[in-house]
Backbone as a chain_set.jsonl record, in Angstrom:
{"seq": "MSSDFIGERTINPETQSSLSQLESNNSNHLVESTTQQPKKKRQGPFRGPSRALKYKKLRSVQPGKVKVRIPTALGAIVGDRANQFVAECADWVKEICPLNVTSWNDMPEEAIDRLYSRIKAKYDFSEDDGAHIEKALRIQCSTLYRHRRERLKKAYFSKSRNLKEVERACPATIDLAQWRWLIYSYWNIPKQRASINYEY", "coords": {"N": [[105.118, 118.72, 108.424], [105.877, 116.051, 106.171], [106.245, 116.457, 102.637], [105.61, 114.251, 101.265], [103.259, 113.499, 102.189], [102.655, 111.468, 104.002], [103.131, 110.414, 107.244], [105.186, 108.721, 109.71], [103.941, 105.582, 110.63], [102.611, 103.04, 112.743], [103.209, 99.654, 112.057], [100.828, 97.077, 111.683], [100.233, 94.278, 113.985], [100.024, 91.781, 112.601], [101.23, 92.269, 110.105], [103.783, 93.067, 110.991], [104.634, 90.7, 112.148], [104.922, 89.023, 109.936], [106.962, 90.335, 108.547], [109.022, 90.169, 110.439], [109.457, 87.423, 110.53], [110.444, 86.963, 107.952], [112.781, 88.503, 108.007], [114.248, 87.249, 110.004], [115.089, 84.91, 108.85], [117.338, 85.55, 107.421], [119.037, 86.569, 109.288], [121.342, 85.443, 110.563], [123.167, 85.303, 108.492], [123.427, 88.021, 107.854], [124.556, 89.061, 110.212], [126.999, 87.717, 110.261], [128.195, 88.687, 107.89], [128.411, 91.337, 108.54], [130.181, 91.392, 110.692], [132.524, 90.212, 109.755], [133.384, 91.532, 107.502], [134.961, 94.536, 106.393], [133.574, 97.809, 106.819], [132.142, 99.289, 104.003], [132.752, 102.193, 102.02], [130.153, 104.479, 101.485], [128.419, 104.359, 98.432], [127.426, 106.617, 96.032], [124.44, 108.752, 96.256], [122.312, 107.779, 97.772], [120.646, 105.955, 100.432], [121.518, 103.079, 100.507], [119.691, 99.99, 99.811], [116.36, 100.2, 98.392], [113.72, 101.6, 100.351], [111.422, 100.248, 99.974], [111.967, 97.592, 99.879], [111.418, 95.821, 102.006], [108.684, 95.665, 101.778], [108.372, 94.4, 99.379], [109.242, 91.885, 100.093], [107.246, 91.31, 101.939], [105.003, 91.168, 100.258], [105.561, 88.817, 98.982], [104.777, 86.876, 100.727], [102.268, 87.617, 101.394], [100.327, 87.853, 99.092], [98.25, 89.573, 96.648], [95.747, 92.222, 96.408], [96.165, 95.194, 98.328], [94.159, 96.608, 100.741], [93.237, 99.944, 100.972], [92.588, 103.329, 102.094], [91.525, 106.5, 100.92], [90.518, 109.196, 102.193], [88.147, 111.643, 101.181], [88.281, 114.269, 102.205], [90.888, 114.452, 103.116], [92.594, 113.57, 101.058], [94.744, 111.842, 100.81], [96.51, 108.745, 101.432], [95.483, 106.851, 104.257], [95.992, 105.029, 107.323], [97.41, 101.812, 108.41], [98.856, 100.881, 106.266], [99.899, 102.971, 104.922], [102.609, 103.862, 104.782], [103.712, 101.776, 103.286], [102.371, 102.124, 100.868], [103.38, 104.637, 99.962], [106.132, 104.043, 99.763], [106.203, 101.965, 97.83], [105.021, 103.268, 95.656], [106.969, 105.191, 95.171], [109.065, 103.596, 94.211], [107.881, 102.616, 91.851], [107.444, 104.971, 90.424], [110.107, 105.677, 89.898], [110.789, 103.545, 88.269], [109.05, 103.702, 86.053], [108.529, 106.358, 85.155], [109.89, 108.707, 82.952], [112.843, 110.782, 83.18], [113.336, 112.943, 81.601], [111.494, 115.19, 81.198], [109.951, 118.385, 81.431], [108.151, 119.024, 83.509], [105.758, 117.431, 85.74], [103.321, 117.744, 84.462], [103.977, 117.448, 81.847], [104.451, 114.821, 81.504], [104.45, 111.813, 79.624], [101.388, 110.422, 78.451], [101.237, 107.678, 78.217], [103.084, 106.751, 80.102], [101.918, 107.709, 82.472], [99.475, 106.306, 82.465], [100.402, 103.684, 82.636], [101.683, 103.747, 85.124], [99.555, 104.386, 86.936], [97.934, 102.199, 86.462], [99.531, 100.144, 87.464], [99.558, 100.808, 90.188], [96.815, 100.566, 90.82], [96.486, 97.905, 90.359], [97.742, 96.767, 92.469], [96.646, 97.846, 94.747], [93.608, 98.205, 96.59], [91.03, 100.321, 96.251], [88.351, 100.278, 96.715], [86.519, 100.937, 98.732], [86.233, 103.62, 98.711], [84.833, 106.627, 97.286], [85.34, 106.893, 93.935], [85.873, 109.301, 92.601], [87.776, 111.127, 93.563], [90.124, 109.761, 93.63], [91.967, 109.659, 91.453], [92.983, 112.278, 91.487], [94.287, 112.318, 93.979], [96.255, 110.366, 93.542], [97.708, 111.596, 91.509], [98.759, 113.866, 92.832], [100.324, 112.629, 94.848], [102.153, 111.02, 93.344], [103.373, 112.884, 91.619], [104.678, 114.472, 93.466], [106.531, 112.661, 94.578], [108.036, 112.2, 92.285], [109.11, 114.762, 91.764], [110.658, 115.115, 94.089], [112.524, 113.085, 93.731], [114.062, 114.003, 91.535], [115.071, 116.329, 92.665], [116.727, 115.304, 94.685], [118.643, 113.955, 93.143], [119.768, 116.112, 91.755], [120.886, 117.61, 93.856], [122.749, 115.774, 94.822], [124.511, 115.274, 92.687], [124.678, 117.323, 90.573], [124.741, 119.859, 91.85], [127.156, 119.965, 93.129], [129.228, 120.424, 91.427], [130.773, 122.373, 88.859], [131.528, 121.441, 86.479], [130.214, 120.119, 83.75], [130.719, 117.848, 82.231], [131.888, 116.114, 84.054], [129.715, 115.598, 85.695], [128.111, 114.293, 83.858], [129.616, 111.955, 83.388], [129.274, 110.768, 85.812], [126.885, 109.492, 85.794], [124.296, 107.648, 87.274], [124.033, 104.072, 87.471], [121.476, 103.085, 87.247], [120.051, 104.818, 85.719], [118.97, 105.964, 82.563], [121.27, 106.975, 80.102], [120.757, 108.912, 78.116], [118.558, 110.263, 79.167], [119.745, 111.254, 81.464], [121.67, 113.008, 80.403], [119.95, 114.869, 79.287], [118.782, 115.951, 81.593], [121.052, 117.222, 82.701], [122.063, 119.069, 80.702], [119.849, 120.299, 79.501], [117.997, 120.911, 81.408], [118.76, 121.148, 84.315], [120.796, 122.934, 83.798], [119.736, 125.305, 82.898], [119.139, 128.851, 83.357], [117.18, 129.405, 85.41], [117.148, 127.055, 86.955], [119.843, 126.825, 87.711], [120.127, 129.03, 89.296], [119.191, 128.307, 91.748], [121.112, 126.846, 92.993], [123.457, 126.034, 95.48], [126.717, 126.043, 95.494], [129.141, 123.575, 96.376], [132.386, 123.028, 97.635]], "CA": [[104.701, 117.456, 107.782], [106.602, 115.764, 104.934], [105.45, 116.647, 101.447], [105.164, 112.948, 100.773], [101.929, 113.419, 102.753], [102.431, 110.393, 104.95], [104.097, 110.335, 108.326], [105.479, 107.373, 110.176], [102.839, 104.919, 111.302], [102.969, 101.734, 113.287], [102.752, 98.509, 111.278], [99.99, 96.265, 112.558], [100.916, 93.068, 114.474], [100.098, 90.716, 111.594], [102.25, 92.659, 109.135], [105.085, 93.047, 111.655], [105.015, 89.307, 112.351], [105.392, 88.49, 108.655], [108.258, 90.93, 108.257], [110.006, 89.638, 111.38], [109.775, 86.058, 110.121], [111.3, 87.036, 106.771], [114.082, 89.045, 108.36], [114.986, 86.312, 110.849], [115.678, 83.863, 108.015], [118.647, 85.983, 106.948], [119.733, 87.288, 110.354], [122.672, 84.892, 110.804], [124.027, 85.704, 107.376], [123.689, 89.441, 107.965], [125.474, 89.276, 111.323], [128.316, 87.223, 109.858], [128.771, 89.581, 106.916], [128.715, 92.619, 109.179], [131.321, 91.269, 111.603], [133.722, 89.715, 109.1], [133.811, 92.373, 106.397], [135.093, 95.953, 106.75], [132.505, 98.655, 106.308], [132.498, 99.927, 102.747], [132.347, 103.578, 101.873], [128.876, 104.594, 100.784], [128.529, 104.703, 97.02], [126.271, 107.335, 95.524], [123.769, 109.65, 97.177], [121.168, 107.229, 98.455], [120.942, 105.153, 101.608], [121.436, 101.642, 100.305], [118.534, 99.465, 99.097], [115.11, 100.936, 98.507], [112.945, 101.35, 101.558], [110.303, 99.381, 99.621], [112.415, 96.204, 99.828], [110.705, 94.997, 102.99], [107.325, 95.452, 101.31], [108.457, 93.369, 98.346], [109.287, 90.623, 100.832], [105.925, 91.091, 102.515], [104.078, 90.741, 99.203], [105.85, 87.432, 98.61], [104.055, 85.989, 101.649], [100.893, 88.099, 101.468], [99.989, 88.362, 97.764], [96.909, 90.124, 96.494], [95.603, 93.663, 96.572], [96.165, 95.747, 99.679], [93.044, 97.54, 100.907], [93.632, 101.239, 101.522], [91.562, 104.366, 102.013], [91.921, 107.886, 100.677], [89.36, 110.04, 102.513], [88.01, 112.799, 100.298], [88.701, 115.497, 102.879], [92.339, 114.449, 103.305], [93.253, 113.446, 99.762], [95.969, 111.05, 100.939], [96.329, 107.442, 102.058], [95.53, 106.77, 105.713], [95.987, 103.663, 107.829], [98.699, 101.181, 108.698], [99.566, 100.558, 105.024], [100.254, 104.231, 104.26], [104.042, 103.871, 104.471], [103.925, 100.826, 102.198], [101.882, 102.753, 99.644], [104.333, 105.664, 99.53], [107.395, 103.406, 99.385], [106.043, 101.248, 96.561], [104.799, 104.266, 94.606], [108.27, 105.801, 94.867], [109.782, 102.65, 93.354], [107.231, 102.55, 90.544], [107.732, 106.237, 89.747], [111.481, 105.562, 89.388], [110.833, 102.528, 87.209], [108.181, 103.96, 84.911], [108.447, 107.754, 84.697], [111.155, 109.225, 82.425], [113.354, 111.989, 83.834], [113.542, 114.023, 80.632], [110.336, 116.048, 80.949], [110.113, 119.613, 82.205], [107.357, 118.931, 84.73], [104.819, 116.31, 85.752], [102.269, 118.02, 83.484], [104.478, 117.044, 80.529], [104.698, 113.384, 81.516], [103.694, 111.112, 78.579], [100.175, 109.738, 78.907], [101.531, 106.243, 78.311], [103.742, 106.518, 81.39], [100.922, 107.937, 83.521], [98.531, 105.187, 82.446], [101.094, 102.491, 83.133], [101.912, 103.927, 86.558], [98.289, 104.274, 87.667], [97.477, 100.809, 86.332], [100.329, 99.358, 88.411], [99.073, 101.11, 91.538], [95.47, 100.023, 91.001], [96.591, 96.446, 90.36], [98.307, 96.354, 93.756], [95.892, 98.42, 95.861], [92.151, 98.18, 96.476], [90.433, 101.568, 96.726], [86.925, 100.074, 96.468], [85.667, 101.515, 99.767], [86.165, 105.068, 98.518], [84.246, 107.192, 96.083], [86.473, 106.965, 93.021], [86.038, 110.591, 91.938], [88.949, 111.864, 94.04], [91.29, 108.878, 93.663], [92.931, 110.083, 90.438], [93.636, 113.504, 91.954], [95.201, 111.954, 95.065], [97.393, 109.67, 92.943], [98.513, 112.585, 90.776], [99.502, 114.679, 93.802], [101.339, 111.809, 95.496], [103.193, 110.587, 92.403], [104.12, 114.047, 91.137], [105.558, 114.887, 94.563], [107.626, 111.693, 94.622], [108.857, 112.447, 91.095], [109.857, 116.006, 91.977], [111.663, 114.881, 95.126], [113.6, 112.265, 93.173], [114.95, 114.851, 90.74], [115.759, 117.25, 93.576], [117.804, 114.557, 95.345], [119.692, 113.73, 92.151], [120.416, 117.4, 91.498], [121.711, 117.958, 95.017], [123.838, 114.812, 94.988], [125.45, 115.254, 91.563], [124.852, 118.557, 89.806], [125.007, 121.027, 92.691], [128.502, 119.891, 93.695], [130.255, 120.572, 90.393], [130.519, 123.264, 87.725], [131.982, 120.741, 85.288], [129.091, 119.317, 83.284], [131.205, 116.552, 81.76], [132.061, 115.272, 85.235], [128.372, 115.176, 86.099], [127.664, 113.31, 82.866], [130.324, 110.692, 83.627], [128.808, 110.206, 87.087], [125.516, 108.985, 85.612], [124.007, 106.423, 88.027], [123.82, 102.897, 86.62], [120.045, 102.814, 87.109], [119.419, 105.883, 84.937], [119.293, 105.99, 81.14], [122.242, 108.037, 79.85], [120.134, 109.986, 77.338], [117.748, 111.04, 80.103], [120.682, 111.936, 82.351], [122.227, 114.139, 79.653], [118.896, 115.886, 79.168], [118.706, 116.626, 82.891], [122.231, 118.065, 82.902], [122.272, 120.147, 79.739], [118.619, 120.968, 79.059], [117.101, 121.227, 82.527], [119.494, 121.715, 85.45], [121.737, 123.968, 83.363], [119.058, 126.539, 82.511], [119.344, 129.874, 84.39], [116.258, 129.279, 86.542], [117.583, 125.941, 87.791], [121.171, 127.1, 88.256], [120.015, 130.085, 90.303], [118.828, 127.722, 93.04], [122.206, 125.977, 93.434], [124.511, 126.488, 96.383], [127.853, 125.196, 95.148], [129.966, 123.074, 97.466], [133.749, 122.724, 97.18]], "C": [[105.43, 117.266, 106.471], [105.711, 116.005, 103.748], [105.138, 115.353, 100.753], [103.792, 112.626, 101.337], [101.787, 112.449, 103.9], [103.503, 110.406, 106.002], [104.357, 108.907, 108.705], [104.269, 106.808, 110.892], [103.278, 103.542, 111.752], [102.396, 100.637, 112.418], [101.96, 97.596, 112.196], [100.693, 94.956, 112.915], [101.064, 91.986, 113.426], [101.183, 91.01, 110.569], [103.64, 92.577, 109.734], [105.58, 91.626, 111.841], [105.579, 88.707, 111.079], [106.763, 89.035, 108.306], [109.346, 90.366, 109.151], [110.429, 88.234, 110.988], [110.713, 86.057, 108.924], [112.704, 87.498, 107.131], [114.912, 88.068, 109.171], [115.657, 85.22, 110.036], [117.093, 84.227, 107.565], [119.504, 86.612, 108.043], [121.144, 86.771, 110.576], [123.657, 85.329, 109.727], [124.417, 87.177, 107.488], [124.682, 89.742, 109.077], [126.882, 88.879, 110.929], [128.982, 88.194, 108.901], [129.138, 90.922, 107.507], [129.979, 92.543, 110.015], [132.611, 90.903, 110.885], [134.244, 90.636, 108.009], [133.935, 93.82, 106.86], [133.972, 96.761, 106.128], [132.976, 99.372, 105.056], [132.009, 101.368, 102.735], [131.073, 103.644, 101.058], [129.092, 105.039, 99.348], [127.267, 105.431, 96.589], [125.529, 108.066, 96.631], [122.692, 109.032, 98.038], [121.563, 106.238, 99.544], [120.713, 103.665, 101.364], [120.178, 101.234, 99.555], [117.29, 100.309, 99.333], [114.385, 100.583, 99.786], [111.747, 100.456, 101.275], [110.688, 97.911, 99.63], [111.637, 95.323, 100.794], [109.268, 94.734, 102.548], [107.282, 94.463, 100.149], [108.493, 91.993, 98.999], [107.911, 90.291, 101.402], [104.941, 90.601, 101.465], [104.334, 89.297, 98.781], [105.124, 86.444, 99.512], [102.599, 86.405, 101.821], [100.504, 88.705, 100.118], [98.562, 88.913, 97.728], [96.885, 91.623, 96.728], [95.576, 94.053, 98.046], [95.041, 96.774, 99.772], [93.544, 98.813, 101.589], [92.482, 102.226, 101.363], [92.206, 105.722, 101.761], [90.697, 108.754, 100.963], [89.331, 111.295, 101.642], [88.558, 114.07, 100.929], [90.217, 115.601, 103.007], [93.099, 114.38, 101.985], [94.55, 112.68, 99.79], [95.646, 109.745, 101.65], [96.394, 107.563, 103.574], [95.535, 105.3, 106.118], [97.371, 103.07, 107.949], [99.446, 100.735, 107.45], [100.012, 101.82, 104.281], [101.726, 104.275, 103.87], [104.367, 102.934, 103.316], [103.507, 101.448, 100.87], [102.889, 103.767, 99.101], [105.631, 105.039, 99.029], [107.287, 102.701, 98.037], [105.803, 102.225, 95.413], [106.11, 104.933, 94.204], [109.084, 104.896, 93.951], [109.19, 102.614, 91.949], [107.429, 103.837, 89.753], [109.135, 106.189, 89.146], [111.554, 104.61, 88.2], [110.162, 102.994, 85.92], [108.325, 105.364, 84.322], [109.794, 108.283, 84.211], [111.547, 110.532, 83.107], [113.417, 113.192, 82.898], [112.242, 114.703, 80.212], [110.461, 117.254, 81.872], [109.361, 119.566, 83.523], [106.416, 117.741, 84.627], [103.708, 116.504, 84.729], [102.677, 117.61, 82.075], [104.757, 115.546, 80.438], [103.857, 112.699, 80.432], [102.501, 110.35, 79.154], [100.415, 108.241, 79.086], [102.17, 105.903, 79.655], [102.761, 106.676, 82.544], [99.965, 106.757, 83.611], [99.163, 103.922, 83.012], [101.306, 102.566, 84.644], [100.626, 103.729, 87.35], [97.731, 102.857, 87.593], [98.229, 99.905, 87.299], [99.811, 99.56, 89.836], [97.719, 100.453, 91.784], [95.457, 98.501, 90.968], [97.063, 95.925, 91.709], [97.497, 96.829, 94.956], [94.399, 98.453, 95.558], [91.591, 99.455, 97.101], [88.91, 101.481, 96.74], [86.015, 100.705, 97.511], [85.494, 103.023, 99.601], [85.363, 105.421, 97.275], [85.391, 107.47, 95.114], [86.762, 108.323, 92.419], [87.322, 111.308, 92.333], [90.233, 111.038, 94.011], [92.365, 109.338, 92.68], [93.69, 111.337, 90.879], [94.66, 113.194, 93.039], [96.44, 111.253, 94.523], [98.304, 110.652, 92.211], [99.363, 113.414, 91.741], [100.634, 113.871, 94.426], [102.484, 111.475, 94.543], [104.014, 111.761, 91.872], [105.077, 114.563, 92.207], [106.759, 113.959, 94.671], [108.585, 111.905, 93.451], [109.725, 113.691, 91.281], [110.966, 115.816, 93.007], [112.821, 114.03, 94.603], [114.582, 113.14, 92.393], [115.707, 115.854, 91.61], [116.924, 116.56, 94.282], [118.968, 114.31, 94.388], [120.471, 115.016, 91.876], [121.357, 117.776, 92.636], [122.935, 117.06, 95.116], [124.898, 114.911, 93.897], [125.728, 116.642, 90.977], [125.293, 119.73, 90.668], [126.426, 121.067, 93.231], [129.606, 120.13, 92.665], [129.82, 121.558, 89.324], [130.882, 122.583, 86.404], [130.9, 119.77, 84.823], [129.531, 117.943, 82.798], [131.424, 115.592, 82.928], [130.715, 114.743, 85.716], [127.857, 114.106, 85.144], [128.316, 111.956, 83.111], [129.864, 110.009, 84.911], [127.392, 109.655, 87.002], [125.292, 107.696, 86.394], [123.658, 105.272, 87.09], [122.345, 102.63, 86.357], [119.325, 103.831, 86.234], [119.904, 105.842, 83.493], [120.177, 107.202, 80.832], [121.633, 109.196, 79.071], [119.274, 110.88, 78.234], [118.635, 111.847, 81.047], [121.283, 113.16, 81.655], [121.196, 115.255, 79.504], [118.769, 116.669, 80.473], [119.845, 117.634, 83.053], [122.216, 119.298, 82.005], [121.007, 120.938, 79.4], [117.679, 121.345, 80.195], [117.856, 121.878, 83.685], [120.379, 122.896, 85.054], [121.065, 125.264, 82.909], [119.168, 127.548, 83.66], [118.451, 129.715, 85.617], [116.699, 128.188, 87.495], [118.933, 126.226, 88.441], [121.111, 128.143, 89.37], [119.727, 129.531, 91.689], [119.947, 126.885, 93.645], [123.126, 126.706, 94.402], [125.706, 125.575, 96.167], [128.659, 124.816, 96.379], [131.337, 122.71, 96.917], [134.461, 121.895, 98.226]], "O": [[105.593, 118.228, 105.719], [104.506, 115.774, 103.841], [104.454, 115.359, 99.73], [103.215, 111.591, 101.004], [100.871, 112.595, 104.71], [104.688, 110.409, 105.671], [103.816, 107.984, 108.097], [103.639, 107.507, 111.686], [104.209, 102.958, 111.197], [101.215, 100.678, 112.071], [102.35, 97.36, 113.34], [101.639, 94.558, 112.237], [102.105, 91.333, 113.354], [101.959, 90.128, 110.202], [104.571, 92.087, 109.096], [106.774, 91.353, 111.717], [106.572, 87.98, 111.108], [107.629, 88.301, 107.829], [110.46, 90.109, 108.695], [111.604, 87.88, 111.092], [111.656, 85.268, 108.865], [113.693, 86.963, 106.631], [116.137, 88.046, 109.053], [116.668, 84.659, 110.459], [117.936, 83.356, 107.354], [120.583, 87.132, 107.759], [122.064, 87.568, 110.76], [124.806, 85.672, 110.002], [125.568, 87.547, 107.255], [125.561, 90.588, 108.907], [127.844, 89.592, 111.215], [130.164, 88.506, 109.044], [130.068, 91.578, 107.038], [130.761, 93.492, 110.057], [133.692, 91.251, 111.358], [135.409, 90.544, 107.625], [133.105, 94.29, 107.638], [133.482, 96.438, 105.046], [134.047, 99.978, 105.031], [130.999, 101.712, 103.35], [130.931, 102.944, 100.055], [129.848, 105.973, 99.078], [126.162, 104.918, 96.763], [125.925, 108.015, 97.796], [122.193, 109.687, 98.954], [122.691, 105.745, 99.564], [119.812, 103.067, 101.952], [119.646, 102.009, 98.76], [117.178, 101.029, 100.326], [114.419, 99.445, 100.252], [111.115, 99.954, 102.205], [109.83, 97.054, 99.412], [111.242, 94.211, 100.447], [108.692, 93.703, 102.896], [106.283, 93.771, 99.952], [107.858, 91.052, 98.524], [107.467, 89.145, 101.354], [104.131, 89.717, 101.742], [103.432, 88.626, 98.281], [104.88, 85.305, 99.116], [101.788, 85.635, 102.335], [100.366, 89.923, 100.001], [97.783, 88.732, 98.663], [97.863, 92.216, 97.183], [95.038, 93.335, 98.889], [94.981, 97.706, 98.969], [94.187, 98.764, 102.638], [91.538, 101.996, 100.608], [93.264, 106.048, 102.299], [89.912, 109.019, 100.052], [90.362, 111.922, 101.4], [89.225, 114.86, 100.261], [90.77, 116.7, 103.008], [94.12, 115.045, 101.812], [95.382, 112.84, 98.897], [94.655, 109.641, 102.372], [97.238, 108.276, 104.116], [95.129, 104.434, 105.344], [98.373, 103.714, 107.641], [100.573, 100.252, 107.56], [100.453, 101.741, 103.135], [102.061, 104.677, 102.755], [105.196, 103.255, 102.465], [104.207, 101.313, 99.867], [103.209, 103.752, 97.913], [106.169, 105.449, 98.0], [108.178, 102.825, 97.196], [106.326, 102.03, 94.316], [106.332, 105.208, 93.024], [109.723, 105.376, 93.015], [109.929, 102.584, 90.965], [107.568, 103.793, 88.53], [109.333, 106.613, 88.007], [112.293, 104.847, 87.244], [110.649, 102.714, 84.825], [108.247, 105.53, 83.105], [110.753, 108.306, 84.983], [110.689, 111.292, 83.554], [113.539, 114.33, 83.353], [111.926, 114.783, 79.025], [111.013, 117.151, 82.967], [109.874, 120.017, 84.547], [106.29, 117.12, 83.571], [103.202, 115.525, 84.182], [101.823, 117.441, 81.204], [105.242, 115.061, 79.416], [102.662, 112.977, 80.327], [102.597, 109.718, 80.206], [99.865, 107.617, 79.994], [101.837, 104.891, 80.271], [102.765, 105.879, 83.483], [99.678, 106.264, 84.701], [98.534, 103.185, 83.771], [101.132, 101.575, 85.354], [100.61, 102.984, 88.33], [97.127, 102.373, 88.55], [97.639, 99.001, 87.891], [99.649, 98.601, 90.59], [97.499, 99.852, 92.836], [94.532, 97.874, 91.484], [96.813, 94.77, 92.054], [97.635, 96.29, 96.054], [93.983, 98.696, 94.425], [91.664, 99.651, 98.314], [88.241, 102.513, 96.773], [84.852, 100.985, 97.219], [84.679, 103.63, 100.295], [85.234, 104.625, 96.345], [86.316, 108.21, 95.449], [87.8, 108.496, 91.781], [87.9, 112.025, 91.516], [91.308, 111.547, 94.329], [93.542, 109.4, 93.033], [94.899, 111.443, 90.668], [95.765, 113.735, 93.03], [97.552, 111.511, 94.985], [99.528, 110.547, 92.288], [100.548, 113.637, 91.494], [101.763, 114.35, 94.529], [103.653, 111.631, 94.896], [105.226, 111.637, 91.696], [106.167, 115.039, 91.888], [107.887, 114.422, 94.836], [109.801, 111.801, 93.611], [110.922, 113.674, 90.993], [112.082, 116.3, 92.819], [113.97, 114.237, 94.993], [115.794, 113.028, 92.573], [116.856, 116.187, 91.319], [117.985, 117.157, 94.459], [120.132, 114.437, 94.768], [121.698, 114.995, 91.779], [122.486, 118.208, 92.404], [124.026, 117.52, 95.452], [126.073, 114.655, 94.161], [126.879, 117.073, 90.899], [126.141, 120.517, 90.248], [126.86, 122.099, 93.742], [130.789, 120.048, 92.995], [128.656, 121.586, 88.927], [130.571, 123.102, 85.332], [130.696, 118.721, 85.435], [128.788, 116.972, 82.94], [131.174, 114.393, 82.804], [130.596, 113.579, 86.097], [127.24, 113.13, 85.57], [127.648, 110.923, 83.05], [130.047, 108.802, 85.074], [126.768, 109.383, 88.027], [126.031, 106.732, 86.195], [123.057, 105.482, 86.036], [121.998, 102.014, 85.35], [118.117, 103.722, 86.027], [121.099, 105.702, 83.233], [119.874, 108.319, 81.25], [121.961, 110.352, 79.339], [119.263, 112.101, 78.079], [118.315, 112.986, 81.389], [121.389, 114.228, 82.258], [121.53, 116.437, 79.586], [118.662, 117.895, 80.462], [119.624, 118.763, 83.489], [122.34, 120.426, 82.48], [121.086, 122.116, 79.05], [116.676, 122.023, 79.973], [117.612, 123.043, 84.0], [120.677, 123.757, 85.882], [121.755, 126.225, 82.57], [119.28, 127.147, 84.819], [118.918, 129.873, 86.745], [116.635, 128.364, 88.712], [119.137, 125.895, 89.61], [121.943, 128.14, 90.278], [119.984, 130.196, 92.692], [119.759, 126.274, 94.697], [123.52, 127.848, 94.167], [125.693, 124.432, 96.623], [128.84, 125.616, 97.297], [131.431, 122.136, 95.832], [135.622, 121.53, 98.04]]}, "num_chains": 1, "name": "protein.A"}
């Protein structure tokens, strides 16, 4: 099972219908651009646009809070909106949470409060006993945060011994000061370097 806690689930008919309608509006344009333009070499380590893009489109036609459940025994989102929850949380973690902290336990309270407020503004947990909601959010968001840094490390740092090259390769979406901290003050410490398998 993925450590994101949520496996693939089938989107319900109503949601699928809304997504299909949105996608069909641009289908002709997408086909034309695919057939007329040569395929470009992938830039960077990630697979194109965020997987949450389709959910942003869905929210444009279905605004309002999304009802979800986090059973106490499971401690994770269940139901046909589980994938949406994980995808949107991943985007919000990238947007809100700084990269220059040693661990999730060191995350500034301001960032945590802003992140949880965003989630609670978009999702309705009212059917659940609220006592376990904060714990479930912490586990989910901290896992997404850790996985993000692991992907960045594998894509950039693990492939080069030259720290200046890694610094110059800073992704456009990441603050340079935070990127430098990751390189010189986190990934470059003995404990982190010991886990690297260099590729040439």
